[in-house]
C-alpha positions, 0 to 999 in steps of 0.5 A: 848683852846682844839679843837675837830678835826679829818680829815674832822671833824668840828674842833669846840672847846671843848666848841662847839664854831666855830673854827677860821678856819671854817670862816677864811676870817671873822676871818682874816678881824676882826683880823690881817687883819683888816687894809684891811677890807671894812665893811658894817654891818656884811659883810666884804671884802678885797679891790678888788685889794688885794683879791676877798674874801668876808666874811659873818657871820656864819648865814647870813640873808636878811640884810647881803645879802643886805649889800653884794649887797651894797658893791659889786654893781649890777651884781658883782661877789663875792667870798664866801670862805667856804659858803655852804648855799643857796643864796637868790632868784635872786642871781646866783651861778657862781662857786662852787668847793669842797675844802679841808683845811689842817693844819700843823701836823709835817711839816719839816719847814726850810728856803731855801738858794735860796728863796728870799723875793718878794715885790711890784717891783716883782708884774709884774713877779708874775702876769705873773707866776700866769697867766701861772700856775693858782694857784688861785687868785693873784691880784696886791696888794695880795703881801701885805697880808704877806711874799712871797718867790720866786726862780729865775734862771738867774734872772727870777722868776720860782717859788713862794709861800706866805701867804694869809688869816691870822686868829688869830694864823694861816697863810694860805700858798697860790699862790704855783706855779712853771714855767712848765719848772722847775716842778719836781725839788721840788721847790714848796716843798722847798718854802712851807717849807720855808714859813711855817718856817717863819709862825712858827717863829712868833708862828703861825700855817700854813694851806692851801686850795686846790681843793678836786679833786687835788689829786696831790696837796693833796698827796704832802701836806700829804707827807709834814706833813699836815693833813686834817682838814675839807672839805669846798667849793670855791663858787662865786655868782653874785649880782642881778641887782635888789633885790627881793623886786624890789629895785635896788641893791644899799646901804641900808639906 
């Protein structure tokens, strides 16, 4: 299947169908990550201790928004990766940041001899590192989404990177972070390339997201061999306490 895609382009297939990376959370939850999916109608989400992402269909209607409210509950904040439409009356946009999506376009992927596999026993240290470096959402069960690698010094976890969204044929590299005391040593680069190597070994293609305003990260990813595929957005919205027709935001029969 050929793809029409240039930097910032739509990335649609030659036949005009949406590419799986246009709505990667939906593609993941209806594909390789289906075991995590909590579903109501056409709306899916990850368990709240795995990932904050909620997946809308490409053309959400009033029923879909009611299903979001039913899944999340009154007053809850929901993360809507890539959403660029308008939320219904009564909903509040609580967070919106422009983002960019990069895909592998010649990475020198390779294993790293110092990288160790991280698992559930390492989660407390991983959460501590994330809290100090703020690479993006990482929750107590995020480690279950894929392979996470770390580098330790004197037994302490000082850098990590891993896998998050998993649309068919693709795996997202995420949670790339380094203890501030050890930045400038190229640890993030080494871990990105090591995680990418594992993705390629499965016959899949690495991709990742970052903020459009994070020029340092963008320069790094481009230097490593990632190519800008499309511009996107990181959006969160708050479910109203009551729906616009006066009904409480509770499951719809």
